C-alpha positions as CSV (number, residue, x, y, z in Angstrom):
1,M,-28.3,-52.0,-23.7
2,Q,-25.3,-50.5,-23.4
3,G,-25.4,-46.6,-24.7
4,R,-23.4,-44.8,-26.4
5,K,-23.1,-41.2,-26.9
6,T,-21.9,-39.7,-30.1
7,F,-21.1,-36.0,-30.8
8,E,-22.7,-33.9,-33.9
9,D,-21.2,-31.2,-33.9
10,E,-24.2,-28.2,-34.4
11,R,-24.3,-25.8,-37.3
12,E,-27.0,-23.6,-36.0
13,L,-27.4,-23.8,-32.2
14,R,-30.0,-21.5,-30.3
15,F,-27.9,-20.9,-27.0
16,S,-29.1,-18.9,-23.9
17,L,-26.4,-17.6,-21.5
18,S,-28.2,-16.7,-18.3
19,A,-30.1,-20.0,-18.4
20,H,-27.1,-22.1,-18.0
21,V,-25.1,-19.8,-15.6
22,P,-27.3,-20.2,-12.3
23,A,-28.5,-17.1,-10.2
24,H,-26.0,-17.9,-6.8
25,N,-23.1,-17.4,-9.6
26,F,-20.1,-15.1,-8.7
27,Y,-19.8,-13.4,-11.7
28,R,-23.7,-13.2,-12.2
29,R,-23.8,-11.8,-8.9
30,L,-21.0,-9.5,-9.4
31,K,-22.8,-8.4,-13.3
32,A,-25.7,-7.2,-11.5
33,R,-23.9,-4.9,-8.5
34,L,-21.2,-3.9,-10.6
35,D,-22.4,-0.4,-13.2
36,L,-19.8,0.9,-15.1
37,S,-21.1,2.6,-17.9
38,F,-20.2,5.6,-16.5
39,L,-17.0,4.9,-18.3
40,Y,-18.7,5.8,-21.5
41,E,-18.8,9.5,-20.5
42,L,-15.2,9.6,-19.3
43,T,-13.6,7.7,-22.0
44,S,-14.7,9.5,-25.3
45,K,-12.4,12.2,-25.2
46,Y,-9.3,9.7,-26.1
47,Y,-11.2,7.7,-29.1
48,G,-12.1,10.0,-32.5
49,S,-14.7,10.1,-34.8
50,C,-14.5,8.0,-37.5
51,G,-12.3,4.5,-38.3
52,Q,-12.4,1.3,-36.3
53,R,-14.7,0.4,-33.4
54,S,-12.5,0.0,-30.3
55,I,-12.7,-2.1,-27.7
56,D,-15.3,-1.2,-25.7
57,P,-14.2,0.7,-22.1
58,V,-17.0,-1.7,-20.0
59,V,-15.6,-4.5,-21.4
60,F,-11.9,-3.7,-20.8
61,F,-12.1,-2.9,-17.1
62,K,-14.1,-6.3,-16.6
63,L,-11.5,-7.5,-18.3
64,C,-9.0,-6.1,-16.2
65,L,-11.3,-7.3,-12.9
66,V,-11.1,-11.0,-14.2
67,G,-8.1,-11.2,-14.9
68,H,-6.9,-9.9,-11.1
69,L,-9.8,-12.0,-9.6
70,E,-8.6,-15.4,-11.4
71,N,-5.0,-14.6,-10.8
72,I,-4.1,-14.6,-14.3
73,I,-1.0,-11.9,-15.1
74,S,-0.7,-13.0,-18.9
75,D,-3.1,-10.8,-21.3
76,R,-2.8,-13.6,-23.7
77,K,-4.1,-16.4,-21.3
78,L,-6.9,-14.4,-19.8
79,I,-8.6,-13.9,-23.2
80,E,-8.3,-17.8,-23.5
81,H,-9.4,-18.3,-19.8
82,C,-12.5,-16.1,-20.5
83,S,-13.7,-18.1,-23.9
84,L,-13.8,-21.1,-21.8
85,R,-16.2,-20.6,-19.2
86,L,-19.8,-19.4,-19.6
87,D,-20.5,-17.0,-16.2
88,L,-17.5,-15.2,-17.9
89,L,-18.4,-14.8,-21.2
90,Y,-21.8,-13.7,-19.8
91,F,-20.1,-11.5,-17.4
92,L,-18.5,-9.5,-20.2
93,D,-21.6,-9.9,-22.4
94,Y,-20.1,-11.5,-24.8
95,Q,-22.1,-14.7,-26.9
96,L,-20.7,-18.4,-27.2
97,D,-20.1,-17.2,-31.3
98,E,-18.7,-13.7,-30.5
99,P,-15.0,-13.2,-30.3
100,L,-13.3,-11.3,-27.8
101,P,-11.3,-8.9,-28.1
102,W,-7.4,-9.6,-29.2
103,H,-5.0,-9.9,-26.4
104,S,-2.7,-6.9,-27.7
105,T,-6.0,-4.7,-27.9
106,V,-6.3,-5.1,-23.9
107,S,-2.5,-4.2,-24.0
108,R,-2.8,-1.4,-25.8
109,T,-5.8,0.3,-24.3
110,R,-4.5,0.0,-20.4
111,Q,-1.7,1.9,-21.9
112,L,-3.8,4.4,-23.9
113,L,-6.0,5.5,-20.7
114,P,-4.7,8.1,-18.1
115,P,-4.3,6.5,-14.2
116,S,-7.6,9.1,-13.4
117,L,-10.0,7.0,-15.1
118,F,-8.2,3.8,-13.1
119,E,-8.6,5.7,-9.9
120,E,-12.1,6.7,-10.6
121,V,-13.1,2.5,-11.1
122,F,-11.5,2.0,-7.6
123,T,-13.0,4.8,-6.3
124,R,-16.5,3.8,-7.4
125,V,-16.1,0.4,-6.0
126,L,-15.0,1.9,-2.7
127,C,-18.4,3.8,-2.9
128,L,-20.3,0.5,-2.7
129,C,-18.7,-0.6,-0.1
130,V,-19.2,2.8,2.4
131,E,-23.1,2.2,0.7
132,A,-23.1,-1.5,2.0
133,G,-21.9,-0.1,5.4
134,M,-18.8,-1.9,5.2
135,V,-16.4,1.2,6.2
136,A,-16.2,3.5,9.1
137,G,-13.3,5.2,8.0
138,H,-12.0,6.2,11.2
139,T,-9.0,3.7,11.8
140,Q,-7.0,2.9,8.7
141,A,-4.1,0.4,9.2
142,V,-0.7,0.9,6.4
143,D,1.8,-1.3,5.0
144,S,3.8,-1.9,2.1
145,A,4.7,-4.9,-0.1
146,L,7.7,-5.7,-2.7
147,V,6.1,-6.3,-6.4
148,K,8.2,-7.7,-9.0
149,A,8.5,-5.7,-11.9
150,N,8.8,-7.2,-15.2
151,A,12.4,-7.4,-15.8
152,S,15.4,-9.3,-15.2
153,M,18.1,-8.3,-13.5
154,D,20.3,-9.9,-16.5
155,S,19.0,-6.8,-18.1
156,L,20.9,-4.1,-15.8
157,E,23.7,-1.7,-16.9
158,L,26.2,0.0,-15.8
159,K,25.3,3.8,-14.7
160,V,28.6,6.7,-16.3
161,P,29.3,9.9,-15.3
162,Q,27.6,12.7,-16.8
163,Q,30.9,13.9,-19.2
164,E,31.3,10.6,-20.2
165,L,27.5,9.7,-21.5
166,D,28.1,10.4,-24.7
167,A,31.1,8.0,-25.4
168,H,29.6,5.2,-23.6
169,L,26.3,5.6,-25.5
170,E,28.5,5.6,-29.0
171,R,30.0,2.2,-27.2
172,V,26.8,0.4,-27.0
173,R,25.6,1.2,-30.6
174,A,27.9,0.2,-31.7
175,I,27.4,-4.0,-29.9
176,S,25.3,-5.7,-32.1
177,H,22.0,-6.4,-31.1
178,G,23.0,-10.3,-30.8
179,D,25.2,-9.3,-28.2
180,R,23.5,-6.7,-26.1
181,K,21.0,-7.9,-23.4
182,A,18.8,-5.2,-23.7
183,K,17.1,-4.3,-28.0
184,A,16.3,-0.9,-26.8
185,D,17.1,1.4,-24.1
186,K,13.9,3.1,-22.6
187,A,15.6,4.8,-19.8
188,T,16.5,9.1,-19.9
189,P,19.6,10.3,-19.7
190,L,19.4,11.2,-15.7
191,Q,18.4,8.1,-15.5
192,R,21.8,6.4,-17.1
193,T,23.7,9.2,-15.0
194,I,25.3,8.2,-11.8
195,T,24.3,10.2,-9.1
196,A,26.5,8.9,-6.5
197,S,28.7,10.8,-4.3
198,R,32.4,9.4,-4.0
199,D,32.1,8.2,-0.5
200,E,28.9,6.0,-2.2
201,L,30.9,5.2,-4.9
202,L,33.7,3.8,-2.6
203,E,31.3,2.3,0.1
204,I,29.7,0.1,-2.9
205,K,33.2,-0.8,-4.2
206,A,34.2,-2.0,-0.7
207,R,31.3,-3.9,-0.3
208,N,31.7,-5.6,-3.7
209,R,35.2,-6.3,-2.4
210,K,33.5,-8.6,0.3
211,W,30.6,-9.8,-1.2
212,G,33.2,-11.5,-4.1
213,L,34.7,-13.4,-1.1
214,E,31.8,-14.3,0.9
215,Q,30.6,-15.6,-2.4
216,D,34.3,-17.6,-2.7
217,Y,33.8,-18.9,0.3
218,R,30.6,-20.3,0.2
219,P,30.9,-24.6,-0.2
220,G,30.2,-25.9,-3.9
221,A,30.3,-21.8,-5.3
222,R,32.5,-20.0,-7.4
223,N,32.6,-16.5,-8.0
224,K,31.8,-16.2,-11.7
225,G,32.7,-12.6,-11.9
226,S,29.2,-11.7,-10.6
227,K,29.2,-8.1,-9.4
228,Y,27.7,-6.3,-6.4
229,T,24.2,-4.6,-8.1
230,S,22.8,-1.5,-6.5
231,N,20.6,1.4,-7.7
232,K,23.2,3.8,-7.1
233,T,25.3,2.2,-9.8
234,H,22.9,0.0,-12.2
235,Y,19.8,0.4,-14.1
236,S,17.6,-1.7,-15.8
237,P,17.3,-0.3,-19.7
238,V,14.0,-2.5,-20.8
239,D,12.4,-0.6,-17.3
240,P,13.7,2.2,-15.7
241,D,11.5,2.8,-13.4
242,A,11.8,-0.6,-11.8
243,R,14.3,-0.9,-9.0
244,I,16.5,-3.2,-7.1
245,A,15.3,-4.2,-4.0
246,V,17.2,-5.0,-1.2
247,K,15.6,-7.6,1.4
248,P,17.4,-9.1,4.5
249,G,18.0,-13.1,3.5
250,K,16.3,-12.6,-0.1
251,A,17.2,-12.5,-3.6
252,R,17.9,-9.2,-5.1
253,K,15.4,-8.5,-7.8
254,L,13.6,-5.5,-9.5
255,C,10.9,-4.6,-8.0
256,Y,7.5,-2.1,-7.3
257,L,6.4,-0.8,-3.9
258,M,2.8,-1.4,-3.4
259,Q,1.6,1.3,-0.4
260,L,-1.9,0.1,0.8
261,A,-4.4,1.6,3.5
262,V,-6.9,-0.8,4.5
263,D,-9.7,0.3,6.8
264,A,-10.0,-1.5,10.4
265,S,-13.9,-2.4,10.2
266,R,-14.3,-4.8,7.1
267,Y,-10.8,-4.6,5.7
268,V,-11.8,-2.9,2.7
269,I,-9.1,-1.3,0.9
270,T,-9.3,2.8,0.5
271,H,-5.7,3.5,-0.8
272,T,-3.1,2.1,-2.5
273,H,-0.7,3.3,-5.3
274,A,2.9,2.3,-6.5
275,D,5.9,3.8,-5.9
276,L,9.7,3.2,-6.4
277,A,11.3,-0.1,-4.0
278,E,14.4,1.9,-3.1
279,R,12.2,4.4,-1.3
280,K,11.4,4.0,2.6
281,D,8.5,3.9,4.0
282,N,8.2,7.0,5.9
283,Q,9.3,8.7,2.3
284,C,6.3,7.1,1.2
285,L,3.7,8.3,4.1
286,P,3.0,11.8,3.2
287,H,1.7,11.4,-0.3
288,L,-0.2,8.4,0.6
289,F,-2.0,10.3,3.7
290,T,-3.0,13.3,1.2
291,A,-4.2,11.1,-1.5
292,L,-5.9,8.7,1.2
293,T,-7.7,11.7,3.2
294,S,-8.8,12.9,0.0
295,R,-10.3,10.0,-1.2
296,L,-12.0,10.0,2.2
297,G,-13.4,13.4,2.6
298,R,-15.2,12.7,-1.7
299,L,-17.3,10.2,0.4
300,G,-18.0,11.6,3.5
301,L,-15.6,10.1,5.9
302,G,-12.8,10.7,7.9
303,C,-9.8,9.2,9.4
304,T,-8.9,9.7,13.8
305,A,-6.3,7.1,13.7
306,L,-4.0,5.8,11.2
307,L,-2.0,2.2,12.2
308,A,1.5,1.7,10.8
309,D,4.9,-0.2,11.8
310,A,8.2,1.1,12.5
311,G,9.1,1.6,8.8
312,Y,6.5,4.6,8.9
313,S,8.2,6.4,12.0
314,S,9.6,10.1,11.3
315,G,9.4,13.0,13.5
316,E,7.7,15.0,10.3
317,N,5.5,12.1,9.7
318,Y,4.7,12.2,13.2
319,H,4.5,15.9,13.2
320,L,2.3,16.1,10.0
321,L,0.2,13.7,11.5
322,E,-0.5,15.4,14.5
323,E,-1.2,18.6,13.0
324,N,-4.3,17.1,11.1
325,G,-5.8,15.5,14.3
326,I,-4.8,11.8,13.4
327,T,-3.8,9.9,16.1
328,A,-0.4,8.0,15.1
329,Y,-0.1,4.5,16.5
330,I,3.4,3.6,14.7
331,P,6.2,2.8,17.1
332,P,9.1,4.7,16.4
333,H,12.4,3.3,14.7
334,G,15.0,1.3,16.8
335,T,17.6,4.0,16.2
336,Y,15.6,7.2,17.8
337,K,16.9,8.3,21.1
338,G,14.8,10.6,23.2
339,G,18.5,12.3,24.8
340,P,21.9,11.3,25.8
341,E,22.0,8.8,28.6
342,G,22.5,10.7,32.0
343,F,21.3,14.0,30.8
344,T,18.0,16.0,32.2
345,Y,16.2,18.1,29.8
346,H,14.9,21.2,31.5
347,R,11.5,22.3,29.2
348,E,11.5,26.0,31.0
349,E,14.8,27.1,29.7
350,D,15.4,24.4,26.8
351,Y,19.0,23.0,28.0
352,W,20.2,19.6,28.5
353,L,21.9,18.9,32.7
354,C,24.8,16.7,32.5
355,P,25.9,14.7,35.2
356,W,28.1,16.7,36.5
357,G,26.1,19.9,36.3
358,K,26.9,21.7,33.3
359,K,24.3,23.2,31.2
360,V,24.3,22.2,27.0
361,T,22.5,25.1,25.8
362,F,20.4,25.4,23.1
363,R,22.4,26.8,19.6
364,K,20.6,26.1,16.6
365,V,18.9,23.8,14.5
366,K,20.4,22.1,12.2
367,V,19.3,20.1,8.4
368,E,21.3,17.4,7.3
369,P,21.2,17.7,3.4
370,K,21.3,14.4,2.6
371,N,18.2,12.9,4.2
372,N,16.4,16.5,4.9
373,I,16.5,15.5,8.7
374,K,15.8,18.7,11.8
375,K,18.1,18.4,14.1
376,R,18.9,20.5,17.3
377,L,21.8,21.3,18.1
378,Y,23.0,21.7,22.0
379,F,26.6,22.8,23.2
380,T,28.6,23.3,26.5
381,T,30.6,26.6,27.2
382,R,34.6,25.5,26.5
383,R,35.4,26.7,30.2
384,D,32.9,24.2,31.7
385,C,34.6,21.5,30.0
386,K,37.8,22.4,30.7
387,Q,38.0,22.4,34.5
388,C,35.7,19.2,34.3
389,P,37.8,16.3,35.8
390,Y,35.5,13.8,33.9
391,K,36.7,15.7,30.2
392,E,38.3,12.3,28.9
393,G,35.4,10.0,29.3
394,C,33.0,12.2,27.9
395,I,34.6,14.1,25.3
396,G,38.0,13.1,24.8
397,K,40.2,15.3,22.5
398,G,36.9,17.5,22.2
399,H,36.8,20.8,23.6
400,E,33.0,21.0,23.7
401,R,29.5,18.6,24.8
402,K,27.7,18.2,21.3
403,V,24.1,17.2,21.6
404,E,22.2,16.2,18.3
405,I,18.1,15.6,19.2
406,T,15.6,15.6,16.7
407,Y,13.4,18.5,16.2
408,Y,9.9,16.7,16.8
409,R,11.3,15.3,19.9
410,D,7.9,16.1,21.5
411,E,6.1,14.3,18.7
412,Y,8.1,10.9,19.2
413,E,7.3,11.3,22.9
414,W,3.6,11.6,22.7
415,V,3.4,8.1,20.4
416,I,5.8,6.3,22.6
417,A,3.7,6.9,25.7
418,R,0.5,6.5,23.8
419,L,1.6,2.5,22.6
420,R,2.9,2.1,26.0
421,T,-1.4,2.5,27.2
422,R,-3.3,-0.9,26.7
423,W,-5.6,0.7,23.8
424,G,-2.1,1.2,22.2
425,R,-1.4,-2.6,22.6
426,R,-4.4,-3.0,21.0
427,M,-3.6,-1.1,18.4
428,K,-0.8,-2.8,17.5
429,G,-2.5,-6.2,17.5
430,L,-5.0,-4.5,15.1
431,R,-2.5,-3.5,12.6
432,Q,-1.4,-6.8,12.3
433,A,-5.0,-8.4,12.0
434,T,-5.8,-6.0,9.3
435,V,-3.4,-5.1,6.7
436,E,-0.9,-8.1,6.8
437,P,-3.6,-10.6,5.7
438,V,-4.9,-7.8,2.9
439,L,-1.3,-7.9,1.3
440,G,-0.8,-11.7,1.3
441,T,-4.1,-12.2,-0.7
442,L,-3.3,-9.2,-3.1
443,V,0.1,-11.0,-3.5
444,N,-0.6,-14.6,-3.6
445,F,-4.1,-14.6,-5.2
446,L,-5.2,-11.3,-7.2
447,G,-2.3,-11.4,-9.7
448,M,0.1,-9.2,-7.3
449,G,3.0,-11.6,-7.1
450,K,4.2,-9.8,-10.3
451,I,3.4,-6.6,-12.7
452,N,3.2,-7.9,-16.4
453,T,3.3,-4.4,-17.3
454,R,6.5,-1.6,-17.5
455,G,6.9,1.9,-15.9
456,L,5.5,3.2,-12.4
457,E,2.3,4.8,-14.5
458,Q,1.2,0.9,-15.2
459,A,2.2,-0.6,-12.0
460,H,0.0,1.8,-10.6
461,K,-3.1,1.1,-12.8
462,G,-2.4,-2.9,-12.0
463,M,-3.0,-1.9,-8.2
464,L,-5.6,0.0,-8.4
465,L,-7.5,-2.6,-10.5
466,A,-6.7,-5.4,-7.8
467,A,-7.4,-3.2,-5.0
468,A,-11.1,-2.8,-6.3
469,A,-11.0,-6.5,-7.4
470,Y,-10.7,-7.5,-3.8
471,N,-13.1,-5.1,-2.8
472,L,-15.7,-6.4,-4.8
473,Q,-15.2,-9.8,-3.2
474,K,-15.2,-8.6,0.2
475,L,-18.4,-6.3,-1.1
476,L,-20.1,-9.6,-2.4
477,R,-19.2,-12.0,0.3
478,F,-20.4,-9.0,3.2
479,K,-23.8,-10.2,4.9
480,P,-25.1,-7.1,6.8
481,E,-25.6,-8.6,10.7
482,R,-29.3,-8.7,11.6
483,S,-30.8,-5.2,13.8
484,Q,-31.6,-6.9,17.6
485,T,-35.0,-5.7,19.1
486,A,-34.8,-2.6,21.5
487,V,-35.8,-3.0,24.6
488,M,-37.1,-0.1,26.7
489,A,-37.7,-0.3,30.6
490,L,-41.0,1.1,31.5
491,P,-41.8,3.5,34.9
492,R,-42.9,1.4,37.6
493,P,-46.9,1.7,38.3
494,E,-47.6,2.0,41.9
495,L,-48.8,-1.0,43.4
496,K,-52.1,0.0,44.8
497,A,-53.1,1.8,41.4
498,F,-52.1,-1.8,39.8
499,F,-53.6,-4.3,42.0
500,K,-56.4,-2.2,42.4
501,T,-56.9,-1.7,38.1
502,V,-56.3,-5.5,38.0
503,L,-58.8,-7.3,40.0
504,E,-61.6,-4.6,38.7
505,R,-61.1,-5.8,35.6
506,S,-61.0,-9.5,36.3
507,E,-64.0,-11.9,36.7
508,I,-62.8,-13.1,40.3
509,G,-62.5,-9.6,41.3
510,N,-67.1,-9.2,41.4
511,G,-68.0,-8.9,44.7
512,I,-64.4,-8.2,46.3
513,D,-63.0,-5.2,47.7
514,A,-60.0,-4.1,46.0
515,R,-58.7,-2.7,48.8
516,S,-57.8,-5.7,51.4
517,Y,-55.0,-6.4,48.5
518,C,-53.4,-3.2,48.7
């Protein structure tokens, strides 16, 4: 007989979540492994003693971790998703008929709690990985990735000089809210003020003219009043900390820069922080190194080698790492030159010898104000160059030969020699296999394709929780290697004593003289 299933909604239902979530479920195992009870004491000072009860801080952080583990960046979608999953309800300690927190409560709590609390959660998760034997600490790989900000390029506004700022703000206030791109301007007066020099503005103007012509020359496309955007001339009023990311071959967009450090042993993330997208990697390395070594020292670990790409190369960074006893495997940038072509350096007397036998002696140390780079300046004497027959081909109409060498030339040469060794080539492959897959996983599968918050501080919180979620995945999948039985070689006994003992203890030795076998 054909059966038919008829659904009747029960008014009263006795249901056990723990009985319906299998033991091998990821979130069930995560609940047994992750203890966030320390949050109650750390967050108590951020709440009053009366009024309506807030969201449980443990539940809040679990919701944030679930958002990254499920690759959900919207708080509204996150709450809806959790209400439909039995394992997620069990992980959050909620019953079937118990309503989850409102999505706006999650957003407000994220803004309320300080970044130090998110740092503590990340460090506690990293401590679990250390206790499991997943972190060696001695070799760290560093890299960065751009993360899209929660702001549109259409919201950009022009910066104005300081003396014209007040008049510009009056004009903006007069514009109706319907015509203005952004309803409110969250930028500070400093962020609205143009700080570029005259030469930089002229360079941007020339690029704008060239870019407009190239757009017109493209087949099937016309320049409909579009402008060349730059962080020196434009800012976002909805998210002033977001910066225009310039990457060859890709469209410009507002982004944040995610800096990452990964342990080379089991690919566990040991540090991450958010930075401005306009900053270069070599400018971010000192802060990253300080925070990384501080966290590893807190966990009883020490770093001895740092792996990175050429974007982190600078003499200051090489000097910083060498000074702290860290072996740097960072290839120098392509613009580095050890010295002028054909010149020979004499270290004892600190001078360069030109191909025609003239000395280029050291004069002073120069610091470029634009990028704060230290250089050593060497000059010849006018008398030497005046009598030289090769003057025109060497210095032209000048009076003396000038040589600029980076102040940290020795550090560059040490790193270059180290990278040319077999071990240096192996470290390059190790870096590529360590940190780059981790960045791809964070961006594509753990909610780092886009930041759903605004502000550098909020972006930093999201990156910390995404890194914590990644480490938790690694922790639950980790299977320690089985210990192998050690075999120890005993000293070889004397043959005469050995055969004598065997024959005396065996049955066939009865009545046989053991000396006949020795």
